[in-house]
C-alpha positions, 0 to 999 in steps of 0.5 A: 647336893648343891648348897642352893638346893639345900636352902630351897628345901629348908625354905619349903619345909619352913613354909609348909609348917604354916600350910594345911590341907583344907580336907584335914581341917575343920573351920569353926565359928563360935558365936558368943552373943547376948540374947534377949527375951524376944525370939524374933530378935534372937533369930535375926541376930543368929542369922546375921552371925551365920552370914558373917561367919560364912563370909570368913570361911567358917564351915560350922557355926555354933551358938550358946545354950538357949540362944533362941530364947535366952536362958530365962525360965519364965520367958521360955514357958511363954514360947510355943512349940510352933514359934520354936519350930518357925524360929529353927526353920528360919535359921535353917534357911540361913544355913542353907543359903550360906551352905554351913552347918549350925549348932543351935542351942534352944528349947525344943520339942519332941512330940509334946515334950520340951527339952533343953536342946542343941539342934544341928542343921546341915548345909542343905538346911535340914535338921540332921540331929538333935541332942537333948541335955542329959544332966539337968542343972537342978530346978533351973532346967527341970522347971521347964525341960525334960532330961534327955536319955541318948547321945550320938555322933554325927558327921561334919564335913566327914569328921565325927562330932558330938555335943554336950550342954552346960552341966553335962561337962561335969560328967566325963562319960558324956564325952568319953563314950562318944569319943570311943564311938568315933567323935573327934570334936566336941561341941559344948554349948552353955549359959553358965553361972556368972560366979567369979569363983567358978570361972577357973573351974569351968575352964579346967573342965573344958581343958580336961575333957579335951586332954583326957580324950585327945580331941578338940573341944569347942565351947560356946558360952553366953557372955556376962550381962551387966547387973547379973548376980550369981543366981541370976538367970540369963547370966553367964561369964563369956570366955568361949574357947577352943581347947586343943587335943593336948588341953591347951586353950588356943582361942578365947573370948572376953568375959562381957562382949559379943564376939564371933571367933573363928578357928581352924581345927587340924583334925589330924591332932585329934587321935583319941589316944588316951580314950582308947587306952580305956579299952585295954584296961583289965578293970573296966574295959567291958563296962566301958564297951557296953556304954559305947554301944549305947551311943548312936550314929547319925549318917548324912545318908539317912537324911 
């Protein structure tokens, strides 16, 4: 082969290492934002961030736990079911306007029961799935929210995803079972403690859920607010992040600032390899399979 041809082939190979097929990539936006005890103001801010994320090519925009109300028990109790429905409808309209998916943390009702929820909105502005936090964080949650009893996988641009909320991350089965059902990206939303001694623990948990399952984990957290103490409500520590399927943190926010982070997820890397080894175990494969069968499957065709 002529020397010039060899050089050209090498240049093409190097260049393509920086290329990607957008059909194999999910472009996510993490909205790490301060919230206030004013649902109208929080909706306005979420809508602004959805528009901004869409302008940057994001296909799904994620917000923290209780992003519509702030994580404040007393304020949450004052917000009616109708106010929450109207707020979610407003955000859904914005999602439709910009043709993006949204994962929105909020108190929300099923029937007469209030939950700590993640509401998933599709690009048509429809609520396609709601996840109710399963593992409540003691009285901080149980004082206003009932515990969920179901998890499902749902499609985002043809890729299967699932959700956990805050304290759920400490229970690996809430990631492993949906992964074995087909999830390849975990959307983890939270408003965690601002305690400095917990920060490394929080990060390691996210990395562990990613690496032990070989999937992407997208963690969107509330930033720290000045004047917070370890036991304050509506406080957290920021540091929203994306962990790759090998557990590496590829993107991370600051501790205190409002930040909109954008990351491309190469979904070819989410193989779920380690997760699937569980099904070959002579010790617990049957037990794990029973758990997998409890995970629901949401289809876009059902909407």
